[in-house]
N, C-alpha and C positions, 0 to 999 in steps of 0.2 A: 266957730266950728261949722264945717260943711254938713249938708244933709243930702241923702240920696233921693232919687225921684220917688222912692217908696216911703219916705219919712211920714207923710200924713196917714198912710195906711197903717203904719206901726202904731201911731197915736190912737187911731180908731180902735185898734185891737188891744189897747191898754198895755203896750209893751213897756217893760222896764228899760229905759234908755240909758246908755252909758257912753262916755267919750272913747273913741277907738280910732287911732291913725288919723286924727284930725276930723273925724266924722262923728255925728250923733247916731249911734247904732243900737239896735235892740239886743239886750243881753238875754232876755227871755220874755215870753208872753204869759205863760201859765206856770210851768215848772220845768227846770232843766232836765230832770230825770224823765218826765213824760215826753219831752221833745226828743231826747236821746232814744227812748223806746220806740217812738213813732218811726224814726228813720231806720232803726234796726229791723222792725217788723212790718211796717206799712209804707208810709211815704211822708216826707217832710219837705218844706220849701224854705230856703234861706235867701235873704237879700244880701248879695255880694257885689252890689253896684259900686262899692268903694274901691274895688280893685282897679288897678291902672292898666291902660291899653296904649301901647306905643306902636305906631304904624311905620313900616319900612317898605319903600318901593323903589324900583329902578332896575336897570339891566344888570347891575352888579350886586343886587340885594342878597342873593343866595351866598355869595362869597363873603359879603360883609357880615351877615348874620353868623355864618360859621366862624368868622374871626373873633366875634365878640362873645360867643357863648361856648360852653365846654363840650356839649353833646354834639353828635353829628346830625346836621339838618339836611335832609334830602329834598330833592325837587318833586315831592309827591303831594299834590294838592289834596286837601282834606285830612292831612295828618297833623296830630298834636304831639309835640315832643317836650318832655320835661328837661330842663337844663339849668345851668348856673351861670351867673354873670360875675366875673372876677375883675379886680383892679390889677394894676401892673405888679403889685407885690404878691399876687396870687391869693388875695383875701376875698372872701365871698361878699359881694355887694348885695346879691339877692338870688333867690331861686325863682324860676319863672316857667311859663308855658309858651312855646313857640307854635303859633298857628300858621301853617303854610297855605295861603290862599291861592298862590300860583308860584312858579319858580322865581318870579320877579316881585312878589308881594307877600308880606308877612305882617302878623300882629304879635307883639310880645305882651303877654299878660303878666303883670308884675304885682308885687305886694303893695297895698295901699300906702303904707308908711314909707315906702321907698320910691314911689313913682317919680317925684321931682328929682331926687338924687340920681336915679337910674337914667332918666331922660337926659339930664345934663352930662352924665358920663358918656352915654351913647353918642350924643352930639359931639363931644370932644374927640371921639374916635373917627368921625366922619371928616377927616382932615381934607381930603381931596374932593369933598362934596360928591362922592360916588353914588350916594343914594339920597332919596327924599325922606325926611324924618318928620313925624308929627306926633304930638301927644294928643290922642283923640279920646282921652278918658271921659271928658264931659259929654261926648257924643253917644255914650252907651250906658244903658242900665244892664244889670245882670242878676239873674236868679239861679240858684242851684236847687234842682228837684231831685231828691235822693231817697233811696229805699227800694225794697222789693216790688212795690207797686208803682214806681216812678215811670216805667215804660208806658203803662196804661194811661197815666195822667198826661204825659207829653204827647202821646199818640192822639189823645182826645182833643187837646188844645189846638194842635196844628192840622188835624185831619189829614195827615201825611204819613206814608209808610217810612218808618224809621228803623225797621228791623235790620236793615243792612248796615246800620252804624254799629261798629264794634268799639271796644274800649280804646281811648286815645285817638278817636277819629271824629270828624265833624262834617256837617253839611250846611249850606247856605240856602235859605228859602225866602220867597216873597211872603210877607205877612202884613196885612192891613196896608199902610202906606209906605213901609220900608222893608228892607231885608232883615232877616234874623239869622244868627248863627246858633246852631244846635250841636253841641259836642257831647259825646258820651264820656264824660269826665266828672270829677268831683273829689272831695277830700274827706270822705267818710268811711271808705272801705266797702261801701255798698254799690250796687248798680245805680247809676244816676246820670243826670244830664245837667249841663250848664248852658244857659240860654242867654245870648247877648241880643239886645234889641234897643231901639230908640227909647229915650226916657219916657215918652208917652206910651209907647207900646208895651213897655215892661210892666206898667201899672195894669193894663188889660190882661196880660199873661198871669200876673200875680193873682188877680181877682178870680180869673178862670180856674187856676190851680186850686184855690181854696174851695170853690164850689164843687170841684171834683174829688175833694177829700184830703188834699195835702194839708198837713198841719204846719202852721208857721213856727219856725225855729230860730233861735237867736244865737249870738256868739258863744254863749255858755255851752250849749249842746254841740255846736260846731267844733269846739275844742275837745270836749270829752270824746266825741266820735273819732276825730282824726288821731287823737292820742291812742285810743283803743286799737285803731288800725295800724299803729306804729308808723304814722306819717309825720315827718319832721316839720317844725314850724319855725319860720324866721324869728329870731329873738329868743328862741328856746334851744332847739337842737342845731340851729344854723345861725351863725353870725360871722362877723369878719375876723374873729380870733379863734374860730373852730375850723380845723382842716376838714375839707369835704370827706376825706376817707374815714375820719373819726365818726362822722354822722351817718356812715353807711351809704354815701352817695357816689362811690367809685363808678357805679354803672352809668352815671351821667357825665363822666369825664372821659373823653376819647383822646388818648395820648398819641394816636397815630395821625393827628392833624394838628395844625398850629392854631393857637387861640391866645388872646390877651391873658397874660399872667401864667402861662404854662410853665415856663422855665422856673419862675419863682415857686410855683406850686410844687413842682417835682423835686426841687432842691430843699424844700422844707420837710425835714424828717421828724418833726415833733409829733406828727400823727402816730408814729410808731409807739409812743409812750402812753397813749390814752385809747379808750374804747367806749363807745356808746352801748350800754347794756340795759336789760330789763331788771327791775328790782321788785321784789315782793315782800311786803312787811309780814313778820311772823307774830306781830302783836296788833291789837286794835288801835289804829291811828291813821292819820292822813298825811302822806308826804306832799310837800309843796316845792315849787321851783325855788332854787337857791339853797335849800337845806343841805347841810354838809354830810358827806358819807365818811365813816371811820372804819378802820380795821385795827384792833388792838391799840386804841388811843391815837393812831396815826391817821391824819386826814388824807383820804385817798381820792376824793372827788366831790361831786355835787349833783343834786337833782336838777334836771332840765325841765321836766314836767311830771306832775304826780296827782293822782286822784283816788278817791274811793268811788269807783264807777257804779252806775246803776246796774242792778242785777249781779253785783259781786259783793263778797264779804270781807275782802282784804285789800288794803291799800296797795296800789301798783304805781310804778314810776319808771321813767327813763332817766338814766344818769350817765354822766361821763366820769369814768374812774380810771385809775392806773391800770395799764394793760396787764400787768402781772397779778392783778387782783380780780380779773374779769372771768375767772373760771366759773362755770355753771355750778350752782350749789354752794358757792363760797359764802359763808355767813359774815355779815357786816352789820354796822349800826348806823342809823340815821338820827342826826341830832334834831329833835323837834321840841321847841320851846325849852331849851336847856336840859332836855332829857334824852338819853340815848335809847332808841327803840330798835329791837332786833329785826333783822331783815336778811334776805339772801339774794344773791345774783341769780337771775333766770334769763331765759331767752326773751326776745322782744315780741314774740308772736302772741299777743293778747287776743287775737281775733283771726279767723279765717276770712280773708277778703272774698267778696262776692261779685267781682267784676264780670261783665259779659265780654269775652274775648273772641 
């Protein structure tokens, strides 16, 4: 198992360590609910150094990136764009962020479990060697500082004016011996920043954030937070057999340009039969990933993510169900440990997001 540059810091804080995407990662330090609460009301910090970074450079880099991802990537330095990576069959290989360093230079930030797969696929698309490609994941550490007080913490760490940064934008700054990237992004639904630095510098940044009041948070809270904010996760609401339109990701697919997998994606009409919906239990229980959804004894779908969230009284879930059963208020049943529990279809807005735009 791999370890991030911050692993020894997690041990010092007595984190509960769990295997995740080939890494030994903190699941929680104190209590998942307390960590969730800290991000919603104050500020938390996550180690996300396990994420992958793929560097693309060259005179044809902009055209190359636009060919391999589904969203439109513009030559605007400092912009972050959410997109999808598809194979030739139009299936989702990964969802990712594209950082535009310059019109000729990009970093793709990919899910940890998919880094090697994504890199090999992107290499296979560079048939004419039109760009330079590097997997630079080992060169970077990364933390996410999230919550209403995240601005004050990041401002204090770098002693630099970051108020000009709006959501989905970044800046590059000198820090200690190397440059850092500070982006106003994150996967919690709160205002926040993701910071990329050298493995040594990320330890300094982590320690400084803790002294400024950021609460260390693990994978447990990271998942409850992103779920509450209705943000899809690869392996749950996103994978290679779920059409992007089912997952609500049509916004990240620009059909007025050509990209790998476009023809196959648009010819696949199975997405018309399913829909990702919110589910609210009408009885005390907790829905979990993989639980089946029924209507009148007919199986109509399955839970992709489910929780009894902190500060809530009823189990909530995201589920992919038959489109004709996706009407708001439709009463359904969730099979939990061989028992059918009453529930209803609801919207996916479990939280009002607090991004600074």
